[in-house]
C-alpha positions as CSV (number, residue, x, y, z in Angstrom):
1,M,91.4,200.7,-7.9
2,Q,92.3,198.8,-11.1
3,C,89.2,197.4,-13.1
4,S,89.2,194.3,-15.2
5,S,86.2,195.4,-17.5
6,L,84.4,198.6,-18.8
7,D,81.4,197.1,-17.1
8,E,83.3,197.1,-13.8
9,V,84.4,200.9,-14.3
10,R,80.9,202.0,-15.2
11,S,79.7,200.1,-12.1
12,H,81.9,202.2,-9.9
13,I,81.1,205.4,-11.8
14,D,77.5,204.5,-11.2
15,N,78.1,204.0,-7.3
16,I,80.0,207.3,-7.1
17,D,77.1,209.2,-9.1
18,D,74.6,207.7,-6.5
19,Q,76.8,209.1,-3.6
20,I,77.1,212.7,-5.4
21,I,73.6,213.0,-5.9
22,A,72.4,212.0,-2.4
23,L,75.2,214.5,-1.1
24,I,73.7,217.1,-3.2
25,G,70.2,216.5,-1.9
26,E,71.8,216.8,1.6
27,R,73.6,220.0,0.8
28,G,70.3,221.2,-0.6
29,Q,68.5,220.6,2.9
30,Y,71.2,222.6,4.7
31,V,70.9,225.4,2.1
32,M,67.2,225.7,2.6
33,Q,67.6,225.9,6.3
34,A,70.0,228.7,5.9
35,S,67.6,230.8,4.0
36,A,65.5,231.1,7.6
37,F,68.6,232.9,9.2
38,K,69.2,235.6,6.5
39,K,68.0,238.8,6.7
40,D,67.9,240.3,3.2
41,E,68.7,239.2,-0.4
42,E,72.1,240.3,-0.2
43,G,72.4,237.8,2.7
44,V,71.0,235.0,0.5
45,R,73.5,235.8,-2.4
46,D,76.4,236.3,0.0
47,T,79.2,236.6,-2.6
48,N,81.9,236.7,0.1
49,R,80.7,233.3,1.3
50,V,80.6,231.9,-2.3
51,E,84.2,233.0,-2.8
52,Q,85.3,231.2,0.5
53,V,83.6,228.1,-0.9
54,I,85.2,228.1,-4.1
55,A,88.8,228.8,-2.6
56,K,88.3,226.1,-0.3
57,V,87.0,223.4,-3.0
58,R,89.9,224.6,-5.6
59,G,92.4,223.8,-2.6
60,K,90.8,220.2,-1.9
61,A,90.4,219.7,-5.7
62,E,94.3,220.3,-5.8
63,R,95.1,218.0,-3.0
64,C,93.0,215.3,-4.4
65,S,94.4,215.3,-8.0
66,A,91.0,216.8,-9.3
67,D,91.0,219.6,-12.0
68,P,90.4,222.7,-9.9
69,D,88.8,224.6,-12.8
70,M,86.3,221.6,-13.3
71,V,85.4,221.6,-9.6
72,E,85.0,225.5,-9.5
73,A,82.9,225.3,-12.5
74,I,80.6,222.7,-10.9
75,Y,80.6,224.4,-7.7
76,R,79.8,227.7,-9.2
77,E,76.8,226.4,-11.1
78,M,75.6,224.3,-8.2
79,I,75.8,227.4,-6.0
80,S,73.9,229.5,-8.5
81,R,71.0,226.8,-8.4
82,F,70.9,226.8,-4.9
83,V,70.9,230.7,-4.6
84,I,67.7,230.6,-6.7
85,M,66.1,228.0,-4.7
86,E,67.3,229.6,-1.4
87,M,66.0,233.0,-2.9
88,H,62.2,231.5,-3.3
89,K,62.5,230.1,0.2
90,F,63.6,233.3,1.6
91,H,60.7,235.4,0.1
92,D,58.4,232.7,1.1
93,H,59.5,233.4,4.7
94,T,59.4,237.2,4.2
95,S,56.6,237.9,2.0
96,P,53.4,239.1,4.0
97,A,50.6,236.5,4.0
98,T,47.7,237.6,1.6
99,T,44.0,236.8,2.5
100,E,41.3,236.3,-0.3
101,G,37.9,238.0,-0.1
């Protein structure tokens, strides 16, 4: 879409940012659900799955004329943050309950 002003360009970028943020939130909800199905920390980290995702998004980036290196960097950072969150959730599921007193 060709825009006729900088304000119009920025408005479209803001709308895209809103969609990206909503999708990251939705992705995070599924990531948190996944922790319940994993048996150990290695399963949470799942480097094979990470590399599958990276290969997939790089291919999609190329097909969409997006910079594959930038997309990979963004995904690696996002996945790293999600793994940290998922690890906390995993430990909440697997830690024995403690009682006081």
